[in-house]
N, C-alpha and C positions, 0 to 999 in steps of 0.2 A: 874630713871626719864628721860624723853625725853630730857629735857633741863638741864642736870646735870652741865653744865658750861655756863658762860655768853657768851663765844665765839659762842656756838651753837645757842643761842637765837639771838645774833646780826647778825649772818649769815642768819638765817631765816627772821629776820626783813628786811634785805636788799633785799631779794627775794620777799617778800610779798608787791608788789606795790599796792597802793590804799587803804591800811589799816592804821589805827591809833592804836598805842599801848595804851591800857587803863588799869589802875589799877582796880582790882576787888577783892572781897572776895569770896572764894569758900568754900562751906560747904562740909566737908568730910563725907564719909560713910565707913563702914567696921567694924573694931573691935570696941568693947565697948569703948575703950579708945579714938578712933578717931571719933566716930560717933557724928555728929553735930558740930564738931570743925570748926571754921572759920580760914582759912589761906589766906594771901595775895597772889595774883597771877597777871599775866598780860594776857590780851586777845587781839587778833587782831580784830578790829571792822571796818567795812566798813566806808569809808568816806561818809558823808550824800549825796554827789553828786553821789555816785556810788550805792546807795541803789536801788534795783529793785522796780518798781511800784507795782508789785504783787508777791506773793510767788510762786516760781517755784521749783518743785522737782529737785534734783540734777541728772545729767546724771549718768548712770550706770558705765561708765569708770572712772569718778571722784570718785565715792564711792568705786570702786574696789581699787583705789590707797590709799584712806583713810584707808580702811580695811587692806590692805597690810602693811601700815606703823604702824598701831596699833598692828598687829601681830608681825612684825619685832622688835618693840620696847617693846614688852611684856606688853602692856597696860592691865589694869584690864579686867578680863573676862566679868564682867557685862557691861562694856562699849562696848566691842567687840560684845556682844550679842545685845546690843541696836543698834549698827551700822548695824548688820546683818538684822535688822527689819526696817531700814529706807527705805521708799518708794522711788524708783528711777523713773525717767521719761523714758517713752518708746520713741522710735524714732518718732512715729507718734503723740505723745502727745504735744511736744513743738518744737519750731524752734530756731535757733541760735539767732534770734532777741528777743526772750523772755528773754534771759539772758543778753541782752544789753539795756533793757528798763529802762533807768536811767535818772535823771535830767541832768547829764553830756552829755549823748548822745543827749537828746532833745536840750540842749543848743548848741551843736556842729552843729546839723542839722539846727537850726534857724540861727546860725551865717553863715553857708554855704549858706542858702537861701538868707539871707540879702546881702551877698557878691556878689552872682550871680545877684541879682536884681540891686545892685549898679553898677556892671560892665555893665549890659545890658542898664541901664539908661544912663551911660556915653557914651556908643557906639552909642546910638540913638541920643543923643543931641550933 
């Protein structure tokens, strides 16, 4: 298993800034004995302020790292097959700003604009 010990999970949790750890149930598949069985798991879920306004395909470089990690950790072949078929964004399809269109980014821009307007008003008056 990728997280065979708590230390590995806590290490990853420290690195994954902007995510909340959420308890979930995962439905197993595979052998007859495992098929349909629900097991408790933890998932990294984006903070509501960091959710993108629209779905954006992941960059090819990002997906290459995910696939590499899946291979290196011996994850299930069906999952690796699924990863191989995930559509990735082309260089001309999306811009860096598409991956930053979040409520947090909008709030920061509004705050910056309000601060600039306040400074300008103070300098004029």
